[in-house]
N, C-alpha and C positions, 0 to 999 in steps of 0.2 A: 806424757803426750803420746798418743797412738801414732806409730810410724805409717807414713803414706805407702800404699801399695803401688808398685810401678808395673808398667807394661813393657816387655822386652821382645824385640823381634830379632830373629837369628836365622841364618841359613840352615836348612834341614839336611844338608849333605853329610856324608860320613866324616868329612874333615872337621866338623864342629863338635864331634863327640866329646873331646876333652872339655869344651865349654859346657856341654850338657851336664857332665859330671860335676863341674864346678858350681852350677846353678841349682842343683837338685834341692839343697836345703832351703834356698830362698824361695823356690817355687812352692815347697811344702808350707812355707810361712805365709803364702797367699799372693805373692807376686806372680804375674802372668807371663808365660813364655809362649810366643807364637813362632812357629817354624814355617818359613816361606822360602821361595827362591830369591836369589840376590836382588833382582829387580824389584820384587815386591817388598823386600826389606827396606829398600831406599824409599819406595813409594809410601809405605806406612809411616816412616819418620817424617817425610815431607808433608803428609796430610795430617800430622799430629794424632795418628791413631796409636802411636807408641811413644814412650818416653826415652828409650835407649834402644839403639839398633846396631847390629853388625852389618855395615853397608859397603857396597863396592866403592873403592876410592874414586872411580870415574864419576860417581854421583855427587861428590863433595861440592862441586861448583854449582849444583842446583840449589844449594842451601844458602840463604842470605847470611845466616849465622850458624856456626857449628862449633862444637867442643869435642875434642878427642879425649877418650877415657881409657884407662887401664894400660898396663905394660905389655899387652898382648894383641895379636892380630891374626889374620890368615895370610901367610906369606910362604915364600920358598927361597931357597938359596941354591939355585940350579934346577934340576929336573923336578917338576911338580906333578907330572903324570896326568892330572885331571883337567888341564887346560891345554888342548892340543888342536892342531890342524890335521885332519885326516884326509887322505887322498890316495888314489891309485897311481899318481904321478909324482915325480920329484917336485919339491916346492918351487924350484926355479922355472918349472914348466906350467905352473898354475896361472890361469888368467881370471878365474871367477871363484870367489869365496862366499859361501853361505855362512852367515853369522848366527850363532845360537842367541836367541832373544832373552836369555835368562840373566845376562850380566853385561852391563855397559863396559865395565873395566876390561873384561876379556876381549870384547869387541875392539876397544881402543888399543889394547896391547897388540892384537893381531895387526892392526893398521900401522902402529908405530914400528913393529918389527918388519913387516912385509914391505910397506910403502916407504917408511922412514929410513930404517937401517939398511934393508936389502935393496931398496930402490926398484922394487918390482911393481909395475903398474897392473892393478887388478880392479875388477868390478866387485863390489860388495853388496850383498843382499841379506837383510835381516829376515830370519824365518823362525817359525816354531820348529825346532830341530826334530821333534817327534814326527813331523810331516815332511821331513827332508826327502827329496826325490833321489833316485839312484844317481850317483855321481857319474858324469860323463868325462871324457878325456879333457884334461886341463881344469877340472873343478876340484875344489876342496871344501871341507866343512869345518868350521870352528865348533868344537864340542867341549862342554865344561861339565864338571861335577861327576856324580856317581855313574851316570850313563856311559862315561868313557870306558869303565870297566867292561860294559856289555858290548861295546862296538869296536874297541881298539884292534881286535884281531881280525876284523872284517876288511881291513884296508892294507894296501901294500906299504904305505908310508904313514908314520905318525910323527909330526913335527911339534916337539914340546916347546911351548912358548916361554915357560919359566927358564928353561935351559938356554933358549935363544936370547932372552934378555940378559942373562948372566954372561953369555959369550960376547955380546956387544958392549956391555957396560961394566962388567966386572963386579956388579952389585947384585944383592938379593932383590926380590920383588915383593910388593905388598898388594894383595888383592882386596882385602876388606879390613876395615877398622871399626872400633866401637865408638859410636858418635851419639851425641844428643844435640838438640836444637837450641835449648835454653840454658842459660847459666843457672846453676843451682838445682836443676831438675834433670836427672835424679840428684838427690842430696849427695854431698861429698862423703858422708858416712856410708851411704849405700854403695857408692862407687868403690870406696875403700874395702868394703866387705867383699864385693865381687872380685876385686883385684887380689885380695888375700886368698880367696877360695881358688882362683885360677892359679896363683902361685903354688898353692899346695898340690894341685893336680899335676902341674908340669914338673914340679920337683920330685914327684913320685909317679911319673908316667909309666915306668916299667911295672910298678905294682898294679896300677889300674889296668894296664893291658894284659897282665897275667891273670888278675882276678876277674876282669870283665872284658874278655877278648872281643875285639871288634871284627865282625864278619860282614862281608858283602856277598850276597848270593852263595853263601856257604864257604867262601874263601877268606881265610884269615888275612887281615890287612895290616899287621903290625909294622911291616916295612914302610908302608905309606905314611904312618904317623912319625916314625923315627927318621926316615930318610927324605921324604918328599915334602911334607908340610913343615914349615918353620914358623913357630908361634910368637917368639919374642919380638916386641916392637922396639928394637934397639936403634942406636944411632945410625947404623948403616942402612937400616930399612927406612928410617926417616929421610935420609939423603936420597935413597932410591925413589921414595914417594914424590919428593919435590922434583927430581929429574923427570919422572914419568909425567907429572902434571905439566912441566915445561914442554915436553915433547908433544903432548896433546895440543897445547896451544899452538905449536908450530904447524901441526897438521891442519888446524882450522883455516889457515891461509891457502890451503891447497884445494883445488876444485874437486878432488875425489873424496873430500871429507864429508861424511854423512852423519848428521846429528841423529842420535837414537832417541826414541821415546822412552827408553828405559833409564 
């Protein structure tokens, strides 16, 4: 019987490069890979445009039913580097935060850390970060993804939210997980294939980085994969995910909580 071809949505950032390596053979076999920003990955799954997606964990509660797949995720265990608050003022002096509209998870993490853990009262405004105005005194911007590499040196302060979460909880953090909406779609055989191919890549990551080095704007980013991004979806990350979702629920009762359309 001919195997069904599946549609897969995944973030197009540098941090998913190991997943791209893992999926290469399957794409050549006719399965479709769509690269999108995190918000659109979640939207594609919600609208049934894809069968499997790497979605921000902040979008899980938008799904009436969901199934987690593979032993891998996008996470960190301390400094993540590409989910940061950028400002020209210390974070304790910030009163307004512009939120990158590409990921609800990062928006919620900023709120959990700033309003929940640090107890700082801030105004939040979701924007297209590419149209961000020049920051004034007391303003900060949440920026995620590869564009952080371009902007991080333009500001006096960079507040890493992965490190902040680790400092407050002692746990790693999970930004995105592999999810489907329907039981049995994709098939368990296909998911097992993906997991095996991912395992091969991560067990041989040094080889892949040596043979196929990952650059961003001409700068080698090996340290980013080895030190900043943590891919295993292990017990500690599953604990962290549940804690984060509980903290988000706690925020919902506060008047400064803003529901995102992402």
